[in-house]
C-alpha positions as CSV (number, residue, x, y, z in Angstrom):
1,M,17.1,12.8,-12.2
2,L,17.7,10.5,-9.3
3,E,16.7,6.9,-9.6
4,Y,14.4,5.5,-6.8
5,V,16.1,2.7,-4.8
6,P,13.9,0.9,-2.3
7,K,15.2,0.2,1.1
8,K,16.5,-3.2,1.8
9,R,14.9,-5.2,4.5
10,G,17.9,-6.9,6.0
11,A,19.2,-7.9,9.3
12,K,19.0,-4.4,10.7
13,S,15.5,-3.6,9.6
14,S,12.9,-3.4,12.4
15,R,10.6,-5.9,10.6
16,G,13.5,-8.3,10.2
17,Q,14.3,-8.0,13.9
18,S,10.7,-8.4,14.9
19,D,10.3,-11.5,12.7
20,R,13.3,-13.1,14.3
21,Q,12.0,-12.3,17.8
22,E,8.6,-13.8,17.0
23,K,10.1,-17.0,15.5
24,K,12.1,-17.5,18.8
25,K,9.0,-16.9,20.9
26,V,6.9,-19.3,18.8
27,K,9.3,-22.1,19.6
28,L,8.9,-21.3,23.3
29,V,5.1,-21.4,23.5
30,G,4.5,-24.0,20.8
31,G,2.4,-21.7,18.7
32,R,2.5,-20.2,15.2
33,Q,3.4,-16.7,14.0
34,T,0.6,-14.5,12.7
35,I,1.6,-13.2,9.3
36,A,1.3,-9.4,8.9
37,S,-0.3,-9.2,12.4
38,G,0.2,-5.5,12.6
39,Q,-1.1,-4.7,9.2
40,T,-4.5,-6.4,9.2
41,P,-7.6,-5.7,11.3
42,I,-8.4,-9.4,11.5
43,D,-5.6,-10.8,13.8
44,K,-3.9,-8.4,16.2
45,A,-1.5,-10.7,18.0
46,D,2.0,-11.7,16.8
47,I,1.8,-15.3,18.1
48,K,-1.0,-17.6,18.8
49,S,-1.3,-21.1,20.2
50,E,-3.9,-23.2,21.9
51,H,-3.1,-21.6,25.2
52,V,-1.5,-18.2,24.5
53,R,-2.1,-15.1,22.4
54,M,1.0,-13.0,22.4
55,E,2.0,-9.6,21.2
56,C,5.8,-9.2,21.0
57,K,7.8,-5.9,21.3
58,Y,11.5,-5.2,21.8
59,T,13.7,-2.2,22.5
60,D,17.3,-1.5,22.5
61,K,16.8,1.2,25.1
62,A,16.4,0.9,28.9
63,S,12.7,1.8,28.9
64,F,9.5,0.9,27.0
65,T,6.3,2.9,26.9
66,L,3.4,0.6,27.4
67,K,-0.1,1.8,26.6
68,Q,-3.3,0.3,28.0
69,S,-4.7,0.2,24.5
70,D,-1.9,-2.2,23.5
71,L,-2.9,-4.5,26.4
72,V,-6.5,-4.3,25.4
73,K,-5.8,-5.3,21.8
74,V,-4.0,-8.5,22.7
75,A,-6.7,-9.3,25.4
76,A,-9.5,-8.7,22.8
77,A,-7.7,-10.9,20.3
78,S,-7.5,-13.8,22.8
79,M,-10.2,-16.5,22.4
80,G,-11.6,-18.9,24.9
81,E,-9.0,-19.9,27.4
82,Q,-6.0,-18.3,25.7
83,I,-3.8,-16.3,28.0
84,P,-3.3,-12.8,26.6
85,V,0.5,-11.9,26.9
86,F,2.3,-8.8,26.1
87,L,6.0,-9.6,25.9
88,I,8.6,-6.9,26.1
89,E,12.3,-7.7,25.3
90,F,15.0,-5.4,26.5
91,R,17.8,-6.3,24.3
92,E,20.4,-4.1,26.0
93,H,20.1,-6.2,29.2
94,N,19.1,-9.5,27.5
95,D,15.9,-9.5,29.6
96,S,12.2,-10.3,28.6
97,Y,9.0,-9.6,30.6
98,C,5.5,-10.8,30.1
99,V,2.5,-8.6,31.1
100,V,-0.7,-10.6,31.7
101,P,-4.0,-9.4,33.0
102,E,-4.3,-9.7,36.9
103,G,-7.0,-12.4,36.7
104,W,-4.7,-14.6,34.6
105,F,-1.8,-13.9,36.9
106,L,-3.8,-15.0,39.9
107,Q,-4.8,-18.2,38.1
108,L,-1.2,-18.9,37.1
109,L,-0.1,-18.3,40.7
110,E,-2.6,-20.7,42.0
111,A,-1.7,-23.3,39.5
112,Y,2.0,-22.8,40.5
113,K,1.1,-23.2,44.2
114,N,-0.9,-26.3,43.5
115,D,1.9,-27.8,41.4
116,K,4.4,-27.1,44.3
117,N,1.8,-28.5,46.9
118,Y,1.9,-25.4,49.1
């Protein structure tokens, strides 16, 4: 009879990699990490701050499939004036992109223009 040996959650586990990614992004936005965000129906975003509600994903591939339902989840989790952000990190190219609703993009663009005195 074989003995059951549970998998180790080390540096190569996807949860471990996600956790490290979230911790880095928390520092960037000045927020806090949502514990077990994907496992509870209560809070569906990985990171939250006063200004941002963010879902973080990563891939080691050159492409990522994004579904509208994923965007809706982070938007629905956003409260008040929080900007809903869906972050995708392409590790192969060391690139990250943020997807935000068009309304928020236009507000951010306007704020940028006002800051630059266009």
